[in-house]
C-alpha positions, 0 to 999 in steps of 0.5 A: 524544456518540454522538448526534451520529453518530446525528443524521448517520445519520438526516439523511443517510438521511431527507434532513433538514437539521441544526439549527444548534445540533446543528452547533455542538455537533458541532463543539465540542472537548468532543464531539470529546474525549468521542467519544474517551474516553467512547464504546466503539469498537464503538458508534462503528463500529456507528453508522458502519456504519449510515451506509454500508449499508442502505435509503436509505444514502448513504455519500458524503454521511455521510462528507462530513458527518463531515469538515465537522463535524471529526468525522473524527479522532474517528471514524477515531481515530489510533493511541494517541489513545483509551483502551485503545489504548496497548498497541498503540502503541510509538512515534510515527506517521511517514510522509507525508500528500500528500508532506509528512513527518508526525511524530506526537506522543508526549506529549513534544512541544511545542505547536508540533509538536502544532499542526503535526501537527494541521494536517497531519491537517486537510489530509488530511481535506480531501483525503478530502472532495475524493476523495469528491467524485470518486466519483460520476463514477468510479462512474457511469463504471464502471457504464456500462462494465460494462453495455456488456459485459453488453449484448453478451452477456458475463457481465461481471465478477462482481466489482462495486464494493463501495460501502461499502468504496470510500467508506471506502478513499477517505476514509482514503486520504490517510493510507495511507503512515503507519505506527507501531511495535508492541511487536515493532518491526514497522511497522503501517499507520495505516489498518489500525489505524483499521479494526481498532481505532478502528472494531472492524470485522470481520477480513474488512473489515480484510483487505479495506481493507488489501489495497486500500490496499496496492496502490492506488498501483501501480494509480494508477501504471498509470492514470497511464501510460495517461493519459500514453500517451493524451495522447501519441497525441492530440498525434501525431494533432493533428500529422497522424499516422494514428489510433493505438490505445492499447496494452494494459497489461502482461499480467504486471503487471496479472495479478499485481496482480489475483492479489493483490487478487482479488475486490477489484480493481474496488474498488481500481481505482475508489479508484486512479482517484479518487486518480490524478485528484486527483493530476492536479489537484494537479499542475495547481494547483502548476504554474499555480495554477488548479484544473482541474475534474473535467469536464475529464477526459473519458476515464478511464483506468480504463475502458481498464484495465477493458476490457482486463482483462475483454475483450482480456487476459481476466484477470478471475478469473485467481486462480481458474485452476488451476495445472498443477502443485501443490507435491507435483508440483513437488517430484517433477518438479524433485527439490526438497527440501521447504521455501520453495524450492518457493514460489519455483517456484510463483511462477514457474509463476504468472508463466509461466501469466499470460504463456502462458495457452494453454501446456501442462503440459509446456511449463510443466515445461520452463520450471521446469527451465530456472529451476532450472538458472539458479538453480543456476548463480547459486548456484555463481557466488555461491559462487565469489564468496564463496570469492574474498572469503574468500581475499582477507580471509585474505591481508589480515587473516591469518586462517586458514580454521579448520583451521589456526592463527589467525595466520601462522607467524613463522619469524624469531621476530618477533611477530605484527603485532597484538602488535607494534603493541600493544607499540609503543603500550605503549612510547610511552605509558611514555616519555610517562609518564616524561617527564611525571614 
């Protein structure tokens, strides 16, 4: 069965055409099952690596052929579907695929549930092929934009797109909202499990793919906002208004996103661009029933975002900017104890520096002092609220604060209300029993 993947690799690299017999064999369920149970995941991952890298590699064509031959589910195997993986999975795969609820099978579901889950997965792989079809336009647009800045004398962003990771992320992107529980009950990402266990790729690749897919929705949301603003400005200009400039993205939001993605921000940007374009196409299809061609989208929002990051906002490599104060200096300046509280002020400092790129160290210290006072005031207010709540509970329930008795004093000799209630219930039950006799 591994020779099927090798045939795809040579076919794409040497620009051959697969023989019809090979196509029929590759699409057979017998071969799919053998890839799951007979071939080690390390060999599958190594064969896929050969398709994506090296001389004359065409990762988009290779992944598209894997999808056409219905091999995607065997290569990017779901959790618990191959030998040796049952020790990692302790529950069904749940989440959404393209906005539709998905519930994986645990071996106890009926044939209808199994067929429904397979239909959802097949729909996801079809979307993977659609995303791959958009990548050439997205990549070409990014190269043109980057060369424009290099031609003007700037160094340009040193972080170019990683073609290998870009194609992998786009291909498994429809499944990035699926999770499953591990032995400790923690929710694990299905896409991360695909790279880590189904392909046995390096930890560096696992972390990169996880980070990109973790932030792709936020990046796509920014691109959608840029597109909406652009369309709004176009409608205003058509109505006779003067030509207006498209506003820049929020500096703080964009900076925090780049600080999380680091050198993978360009790859995440291009992945999110394809995802945002497909979302627009799906909205058009659902509203009018007609598919919108890719060429109908002239100006990609990613070009405006990239331009803002590299030029106007100057946020590229913002994660490398040295902070004004390290952890020890923050403890000294604010008089803080060691612990997780220091990390909160480090995060406050990072936010302030993003909003004030030319701010001084003294101004940063003053800001942190203000934040400390605000937190202390919030803590005092929360403490007062807790005291009020405790007083109310003590009055309503009759529970003391721990120093006195656990029940109020009854000078009249009457019973505590809880004991009185129990005795009344016992008397009523005894009367009912006597009447039955």
